N, C-alpha and C positions, 0 to 999 in steps of 0.2 A: 503494499500499499504506500509506503514511504517513497519507493521508487517511482510509482506512478505520479505522485505528487511533484516529485522532482522534475520529471520529464514534462509535466503539464506547466510547470512554472517556467522552465526553459523555453518551451513552445510559446507561451504568452509573452515572454520578454522578446524573443525574436519576431513574433507577429507584431508586437507594439512598435519595434523599430522599423519594420516594413511599412506599416500604416502611417507612421509619422513622416516617412521619407527622408529621415536624417541618417546620414552615415558619418561617423567620426573616425577619422584616421589617426590612430594613436602613434604611429611612427613619424618623427619629424620629417618635413619636406623642406626643400629650399626652392624659392621661386625668385625670379629676377624680372623687374619691370619698373614702370614709372609710376609715381604717386600722383594721383589726380586729386581734385578739389572735393571729391565725394568720399574721401577717406578710404580709397581702394588702390590696390596695386594692380596695373594692367600690363600683362605680359606682352611680349612681341607678337604672339599669336592671337591677341585680343581677349584673353581669358582674364576676367576681373575677379579679384579676391578682396572682399570687405575686410578691413582691419578690426579686430576685436577691440572693444574698449578697455584695454589694460594700459598701464603706464607706458610699456614700450610701444604698444599700438598707437597711442596718442602721440608719441614721439615721432614715429614714422609718418603718421598722418600730417604733421606739421611741415614735412619736407616736400610740399607740392612742387611738381615739376622735376623732382630729383629722381635719378635712377638708383634703385636699391636692390640689395641681395638679402632677402629675408628667410630665416629659418624658424619654423614653428610648426604647430599641428593645425590641420585643416578639418573643419566641420563643413559638411556639404548637405545642402537641402536641394529639392527639386528646382528651386530658383536661384540659389546663390551659393557661393563658397565664402567661408570666413576663416581667416588665418589668425591664430593666436601667436603672436610674436614671442619667440624665445631669445633671438638675437638678430641684429642687422648690421649691414655694411652699406655705406654710400659709395656710389661709383661716379667718378667725375667724367667730364667730356672726353678726357684722354684715356679713359678706361682704368684709371687708377682707383684702387679701393682704399677707403679710410674708415677707420672705426669711429663710432660716435657714442 
């Protein structure tokens, strides 16, 4: 009986994730792109990532027009991707990377 309850609980958890349309990627990813005025990073292929409202996310959001390299975890819904910034680097016009 306990085993059936455990399977049922696992099934309900997975079903809930599918219904909500949310997939959280737990492994850190690194993306490169331009910061726009909507607090997003837009990659060269046009993919937009919203910046999570953390201290580091807010710091990156202030770099409007800058090219950045951001590492963090991504949460994806049907309509948008949001990155929680763990660390970031700024890339200047000559391709040099600087830490901030």
